[in-house]
N, C-alpha and C positions, 0 to 999 in steps of 0.2 A: 294474257294472264286471266282476265276477267271471264273470257269464254270458257277456259279450262275449269275455273272455279264454278261457274254456272253448270257446266256439264257434270262435274263431279257431284255437286249438290243435288242435281236432278236425278242422277243415277242412285245416289244414296237414298233419297226419298222414295223413288220408285221401287227399290229393293225392299225397303221397310214395309211398303204397302202390300207387296206380293206376299211376304211372309206373315204379315199380321192378319190377312184375310183368309186364313186357313178355314176349310170347311169342317175339319175335325175339331170338336171341342167337347168337353165333358159338361153336360148340363148338371146343375146343382140345385135348380129350383124345383121343388116338389109340388105336384098338384095336390091341393087340399080339398077334402070333401066339405060341404057346407055344414055337416053335422058336428064339425070340430069346434064350432063357435058356441055350441050349447054347453051348459055346465055339466059336470059329472053327475050321473044318476047315483042313487043310493046303492044300487047293486055294484056299480063300477067302483065306488068308494070302498066297499067291502073287499073287492078283489085287489085293489091297490094297497089297502092297509095290510092285507095278508101277505103281500109279496115284498114289500119294502120296509126297511127300518125307518126310524123316526127322522134321521138326518136326510135320507133320500126323499121322504115325504115332504119335508120342508123345502127342499130344492125344487121339487115338482110344483109345489104350491107357489113358489116365488117366480119361477121361470116359465113364461107363457109358452115358449117353444116346447119345453118338456111336457107341459100339460097336453098340448096338441099331439105330440108324439105318442103319448100313452093312450089318449082318446082314439087316435087313428088305429092303433093296434087293437084295442078292445072293440071298436065299432065297425071297422072297415076291413081289417086285414087278416082276420082269423075266421075260418069257416069250419063247422063240423058237418061233414057230409056222410051220407049213407052210401057205401059201396061194398057190394058183396065180396067176401073174402074168397080168393082163389088160391089153390095150393101152390102154384109156381110164381106168385107175385114177388116182386123184389122191393117192395116199399119198406123203408126203415120203420122199425117199431117205435112207438112213443116212449116205451120204457128205456130205449137207448139214450134218451136225452133227459130223463127224469132226474131231478135233484132230490136232496134229502127232505125238502119241504113239500114235495108234491104228494097229494093224497093217494092212498093205495087203491081206492075204488074210484070209478069214473062216474061223474054226474054231468050230463050234457048241459043242464041249466047253470051249474056252478063251475064249469070248466074255467080255469084261470091260466091263460097262456103266459102270464107274467112269471109264473113259477117254473117255467121250463127254459131250457137253454136254446130256444129258437134263435136263428140269425135273422133278425128283423131288418137288417140293412143290406141283405143280399139282393141282387137284381133278378134272381131266379125264384120261381114258385117252389115251395117245399111241401111235400105231402108225407104224412106219417100215419101208419096204421095203428089204431088203438088195439093193443094186443088182445087177441081172442074175440074180436067183435067185428061187426060189419061197418064200423065207423072209421072214417079217416079225418085227420086234421089237415086242413089246407091253409098254408101261410102264403098270402098274396104279397108279392113284392111292392115296394113303394113305386108310385108312378111319377116319373120325372116330367117336367114341362114339355120336353120334346117327344115324349112317347105318344 
């Protein structure tokens, strides 16, 4: 009886190790740039204040992770690039995700990505054409620790 119990216990533990050592896992740790530890600049504060209501601003101020999330978007994940417009390109237009709060005219220096409906949590790069210009907005996906 002791040998059967020992074999059963050994089999049970060996099966649990086989299934728990799976190579497939979803990483959730995000690589952070060093510049996320710096305080908000005055320009960033203007962009944040124009994008969020008072309650959201208080939450961002209290929660360090939210601060870093917003800093990452403003500092590392949005690029404004120059790319010649071609007639047959299939890039989505920036106007397709514009909200009521977005300005009608484009100013590269004061572009506020927080006013648009970009999916900042996707794993794919997003590129939008600024309507009628040679500018594109590139949204860089978050980098996970395993990337």
